[in-house]
C-alpha positions in Angstrom: -21.4 -23.5 12.6 -18.4 -21.2 11.9 -15.5 -22.4 13.9 -13.2 -19.4 13.0 -12.3 -18.7 16.6 -11.5 -22.4 17.2 -7.7 -22.4 16.9 -7.6 -26.2 16.6 -8.5 -26.0 13.0 -5.5 -24.8 10.9 -5.9 -23.2 7.5 -3.7 -23.1 4.5 -3.5 -19.4 3.4 -1.1 -19.9 0.4 -4.1 -20.0 -2.0 -5.0 -16.5 -0.8 -1.5 -15.1 -1.3 -1.0 -14.5 2.4 0.7 -17.6 3.6 4.2 -16.7 2.5 3.7 -13.1 3.8 2.9 -14.5 7.2 5.9 -16.7 7.2 8.1 -13.8 6.3 6.8 -11.5 9.0 7.4 -14.3 11.6 4.6 -12.7 13.7 1.1 -13.4 12.5 -0.3 -12.3 15.9 1.3 -8.9 15.5 -0.1 -8.5 12.0 -3.6 -9.3 13.2 -3.3 -6.9 16.0 -2.3 -4.1 13.5 -5.0 -5.0 11.1 -7.8 -5.1 13.7 -6.5 -1.9 15.2 -6.7 -0.2 11.8 -10.1 -1.7 10.8 -11.8 -0.5 14.0 -11.5 3.0 12.6 -14.1 2.0 10.0 -16.1 -1.0 11.4 -17.8 -1.4 14.8 -17.0 -4.5 16.8 -20.4 -5.8 15.9 -19.7 -5.4 12.2 -16.3 -7.0 12.6 -18.0 -9.9 14.4 -20.4 -10.4 11.4 -17.5 -10.2 8.9 -15.0 -12.3 10.7 -17.2 -14.8 12.6 -15.5 -14.0 15.9 -17.5 -12.7 18.9 -17.2 -8.9 19.3 -16.0 -9.3 22.9 -13.1 -11.5 21.8 -12.1 -9.1 19.1 -12.1 -6.3 21.6 -9.8 -8.3 23.8 -7.5 -8.8 20.9 -7.4 -5.1 20.0 -6.6 -4.0 23.6 -4.2 -6.9 24.1 -6.2 -8.5 26.9 -5.9 -11.7 25.0 -3.6 -12.8 22.2 -5.0 -15.2 19.5 -3.3 -18.4 18.8 -1.5 -18.6 15.4 -4.1 -20.7 13.7 -6.8 -18.3 14.9 -4.9 -15.3 13.6 -4.4 -17.1 10.2 -8.2 -17.6 10.0 -8.9 -14.0 10.8 -6.5 -12.9 8.0 -8.2 -15.3 5.6 -11.6 -13.7 6.4 -10.3 -10.2 6.0 -9.0 -11.1 2.5 -12.1 -13.1 1.5 -14.5 -10.4 2.6 -12.6 -7.6 0.8 -12.6 -5.5 4.0 -9.7 -3.2 3.1 -11.2 -2.6 -0.4 -14.6 -2.0 1.1 -13.3 0.8 3.3 -12.0 2.6 0.1 -15.2 2.1 -1.7 -17.2 3.6 1.2 -15.0 6.7 1.2 -15.2 7.1 -2.6 -18.9 6.6 -2.7 -19.4 9.3 0.0 -17.3 11.6 -2.3 -14.8 12.2 0.4 -11.7 14.2 -0.6 -8.4 12.4 -0.6 -7.0 14.4 2.3 -9.9 13.1 4.4 -9.1 9.5 3.5 -5.4 9.9 4.0 -5.6 11.8 7.3 -7.1 8.7 8.9 -4.3 6.6 10.6 -6.3 3.4 10.0 -6.0 4.0 6.2 -2.3 4.7 6.5 -1.7 1.3 8.3 -4.0 -0.7 6.0 -2.2 0.8 3.0 1.2 0.0 4.4 0.3 -3.6 5.2 -1.3 -4.0 1.7 1.9 -2.8 0.0 4.1 -4.9 2.3 2.1 -8.0 1.2 2.4 -7.3 -2.5 6.2 -6.8 -2.3 6.9 -9.5 0.2 9.4 -11.2 -2.1 11.4 -8.1 -2.9 14.4 -6.8 -1.0 13.7 -3.1 -1.1 16.7 -0.8 -0.5 14.9 2.6 -0.6 11.4 4.0 -0.5 11.0 7.0 -2.9 8.0 9.3 -2.4 6.5 11.9 -4.8 6.4 15.5 -3.7 2.6 15.4 -3.1 1.0 16.0 0.3 0.7 12.8 2.4 3.1 10.9 0.1 5.9 11.4 2.6 3.7 10.3 5.4 2.8 7.0 3.6 6.5 6.6 2.7 7.5 6.8 6.3 5.1 4.0 7.3 6.4 1.8 4.4 10.0 2.6 5.4 9.3 1.3 8.9 7.5 -1.8 7.6 10.3 -2.6 5.1 13.1 -1.6 7.5 14.7 0.5 4.7 15.6 4.1 4.0 13.2 6.8 3.0 13.9 9.2 0.1 11.5 12.2 -0.1 11.4 14.1 -3.3 10.6 17.8 -3.2 10.3 20.9 -5.4 13.2 22.6 -3.6 16.7 21.3 -2.7 17.5 20.2 0.9 20.9 18.6 0.1 24.2 19.8 -1.4 24.2 16.9 -3.8 21.0 16.5 -5.8 19.5 15.0 -8.9 16.7 16.8 -10.5 14.2 16.6 -13.4 11.9 19.1 -15.0 8.4 18.0 -16.0 5.4 19.7 -17.6 2.5 20.3 -15.3 0.4 22.1 -17.9 1.1 23.5 -21.4 2.2 26.8 -19.8 3.9 25.6 -16.6 6.9 23.4 -15.7 7.9 22.2 -12.3 11.0 20.4 -11.0 11.5 17.2 -8.9 14.6 17.0 -6.7 16.1 14.1 -4.7 19.3 13.9 -2.6 21.7 12.1 -4.9 23.1 9.6 -2.4 19.7 8.7 -0.9 19.2 6.1 -3.7 22.2 3.7 -3.7 23.4 2.8 -7.2 22.0 -0.5 -8.6 19.5 -0.8 -5.7 15.8 -1.9 -5.6 13.4 0.9 -5.1 9.7 1.2 -4.3 7.9 4.3 -5.6 5.0 5.8 -3.6 2.6 8.5 -5.0 -0.9 9.6 -4.3 -2.4 10.6 -7.7 -1.7 8.3 -10.6 -3.2 10.8 -13.0 0.0 12.9 -12.7 1.7 10.8 -15.4 4.5 13.3 -16.2 5.5 13.6 -12.6 5.6 9.8 -12.2 7.6 9.5 -15.4 10.1 12.1 -14.1 10.5 10.3 -10.8 11.2 7.1 -12.7 13.9 8.9 -14.7 15.6 10.1 -11.5 15.6 6.6 -10.1 16.9 5.1 -13.4 19.7 7.8 -13.4 21.1 6.0 -10.3 21.1 2.7 -12.3 18.5 1.4 -9.8 15.5 -0.9 -10.4 11.9 0.1 -9.5 10.5 -3.1 -7.9 7.1 -1.7 -7.1 4.7 1.3 -7.5 2.0 2.2 -5.1 -0.7 4.7 -6.0 -3.7 5.6 -3.9 -5.8 6.6 -6.9 -5.3 6.2 -10.6 -6.4 4.6 -13.9 -5.1 1.0 -14.3 -5.0 1.4 -18.1 -3.0 4.6 -18.0 -0.5 3.2 -15.5 -0.1 0.0 -17.4 0.7 2.0 -20.5 3.2 4.1 -18.6 5.0 1.1 -17.2 5.1 -0.6 -20.6 6.7 2.5 -22.1 9.1 3.4 -19.3 10.1 0.2 -17.6 12.4 -2.4 -19.3 11.6 -5.0 -16.6 8.4 -6.2 -15.0 7.2 -4.1 -12.2 4.6 -4.8 -9.5 2.0 -2.0 -9.2 -0.8 -1.5 -6.7 -3.7 1.0 -7.3 -5.9 1.2 -4.3 -8.7 3.1 -6.1 -8.9 2.1 -9.7 -10.7 4.9 -11.6 -11.3 2.7 -14.6 -13.6 0.4 -12.5 -15.2 3.3 -10.7 -16.1 5.0 -13.9 -17.8 1.8 -15.1 -19.9 1.9 -11.9 -18.4 -1.4 -10.7 -17.4 -2.1 -7.2 -13.7 -2.4 -6.8 -12.6 -6.0 -6.6 -9.7 -7.1 -4.5 -6.5 -5.6 -5.7 -5.1 -7.5 -8.7 -1.4 -7.7 -8.9 -0.4 -6.3 -12.3 3.0 -6.4 -14.1 3.9 -3.7 -16.5 
């Protein structure tokens, strides 16, 4: 019998990479509330019951804050979410249905799940700034990460919105160049930066953003991409980054092209 909802049985989550994250947030119950609230956009309470081993009625009471789970219960729910690849399965479902990226990113549940995933991967980093690419929805993701990391948000654009800027031209196609612009003082010198972008196939754009961050003598601690090729991103990081960098690709096109289901995100270092 699955005693997941029996809070008398504590679990060690360190082997799943979540224990330290939980200790850092100091509020496991709030994390579970956020995750369940995001997952309910994609799973019925009956499906959540089957996946988590917790009665649907109890899960509903958690989501609407009629009841608050004990810490040990919350830890077990987090363990089940990780073991059952529930975040990854949401992305697989959308990709298999050939949904466009805007449809995926317009869902607030995806936004929160992505933010919590990135926070988990960079739990040991003291991020000073979140830098976003000029793509649609990138700024929206960045604003969520900025709130979760309690740090400043620097939104890149194709046109200036500050009197003091740094800029970089990059090639979009053989015939067309574009420019990326950032407010100069938004990225403090010698700071730690997390870079957020939507499409990892835009290699020249990502490379130019890295150049702008490096021009401030700052260090890129992490890179988050919604979609991209792991092999191409690893090659980019090896060629452009002198230090190891954590990177997260939520939809790895290399695995999708091979016809494989996407496994839980693997933390890669360039």
